[in-house]
C-alpha positions in Angstrom: -16.9 -21.5 -13.6 -18.4 -22.0 -10.0 -16.0 -19.8 -8.0 -13.8 -17.8 -11.0 -17.0 -16.6 -12.4 -18.8 -15.2 -9.6 -15.8 -13.2 -8.1 -14.8 -11.7 -11.5 -18.3 -10.7 -12.7 -19.4 -9.7 -9.4 -17.0 -7.3 -8.4 -17.6 -5.5 -11.8 -20.8 -5.5 -11.9 -21.2 -3.6 -8.2 -18.1 -1.5 -9.7 -19.9 -0.6 -12.3 -23.4 0.2 -9.9 -21.4 2.4 -7.8 -19.6 4.2 -10.9 -23.1 5.7 -12.4 -24.4 6.7 -8.8 -23.8 9.8 -8.5 -23.7 9.6 -4.3 -21.1 7.4 -3.8 -17.8 8.8 -3.1 -15.7 5.9 -2.3 -15.7 2.1 -2.6 -14.1 -0.3 -0.2 -13.6 -3.9 -1.9 -12.2 -6.6 0.6 -10.0 -8.8 -1.8 -7.6 -11.2 -0.3 -3.8 -11.2 1.0 -4.6 -14.2 -1.7 -4.4 -11.6 -4.6 -0.5 -10.5 -3.6 1.6 -13.9 -2.0 1.1 -16.6 -5.0 4.2 -16.5 -7.2 6.7 -18.1 -8.7 9.6 -15.9 -7.5 8.2 -16.0 -4.1 11.4 -17.4 -2.6 14.2 -15.3 -4.0 12.1 -11.9 -3.1 13.0 -10.9 0.4 10.3 -8.4 0.9 9.5 -7.1 4.3 6.0 -5.3 3.6 4.4 -5.7 0.3 2.5 -2.9 -1.8 0.4 -2.1 -4.3 2.9 -3.7 -6.9 2.9 -7.2 -5.8 0.2 -9.6 -7.4 -0.3 -13.4 -7.0 0.6 -15.0 -10.4 -2.4 -16.2 -12.6 0.1 -18.7 -14.0 1.2 -19.6 -10.5 -2.9 -19.8 -9.4 -3.5 -22.5 -12.3 -0.7 -24.5 -12.3 -1.3 -25.5 -8.7 -5.5 -25.2 -8.5 -5.2 -22.4 -6.4 -7.9 -20.9 -8.4 -9.4 -18.9 -5.8 -6.1 -17.0 -5.0 -6.7 -16.6 -9.9 -10.1 -15.3 -8.8 -9.3 -12.6 -6.4 -6.7 -11.1 -7.9 -8.2 -11.2 -11.6 -11.0 -9.5 -10.2 -9.0 -6.9 -8.1 -7.0 -5.8 -11.0 -10.2 -5.8 -13.3 -11.4 -3.3 -10.2 -9.1 -1.1 -10.2 -9.0 -0.9 -14.0 -12.9 -0.1 -13.9 -11.6 2.5 -11.0 -9.2 4.3 -13.2 -11.0 4.6 -15.8 -14.8 5.8 -14.1 -12.5 8.1 -11.9 -13.5 6.0 -8.5 -12.0 5.9 -5.8 -10.8 2.7 -4.8 -9.6 1.1 -1.5 -9.2 -2.4 -1.1 -8.7 -4.3 2.0 -6.3 -7.7 1.5 -7.0 -9.6 4.9 -5.2 -12.5 5.5 -8.4 -14.2 7.5 -12.0 -13.7 7.8 -14.0 -15.5 9.9 -18.3 -14.9 9.9 -21.8 -17.2 10.1 -20.7 -20.0 7.2 -22.3 -20.3 4.3 -22.0 -23.6 3.2 -22.4 -26.9 5.3 -18.4 -27.7 5.7 -16.4 -25.4 7.6 -13.6 -23.6 5.8 -10.2 -24.3 5.6 -9.5 -20.7 7.2 -11.9 -21.2 9.8 -10.6 -24.4 10.8 -6.8 -23.1 10.8 -8.1 -20.5 13.1 -10.3 -23.0 15.6 -6.4 -25.2 15.7 -4.7 -22.2 17.1 -7.7 -21.1 19.6 -7.0 -24.6 20.8 -3.9 -24.6 21.0 -3.1 -27.5 18.1 -1.1 -25.4 16.0 0.9 -22.7 17.7 2.6 -21.0 14.1 0.8 -20.1 10.8 1.7 -22.3 8.2 4.0 -21.3 5.6 2.8 -22.7 1.8 5.8 -22.7 0.2 6.7 -24.4 -3.5 
C-alpha cells in the first residue's frame, strides 16, 4: 500500500490534471526499466532491443516480491490507457538508473550499485535471472 498505491494513483492524478489543461501539449513520464524486464519467459527470448510490446509480468513481480516493478508496470500501463482515452501525447522514458538527492535516510540499491562501479569494486552489472 505504501509503494504501489502512491505510484499508480500519483501517475493517474497527474495525467488526469494534464488532460484538463489546454496548455499541456505533451506529457513525458519517467517510468523505469523495471516495467519492461521482469517476465517468466525472459530467458527464452533473444531480444536485441525492447519496444512498446514488452512489459514486466505482474504475476512474476508478485511471485518474486518485485513490488516496485509491479507498481511501475501497472502505473505505466494505466498512463497509456488514460493518454489514449484523452487523446494526450504521452512519451515514456524507462531509465535503468536514476540517482539524485536522497529522500530516505539510507541509500537506495541503485545508488549502492553505482558507487560499487565507481569505486572499482565491480566491473559488470549483475544480471538477475530466475
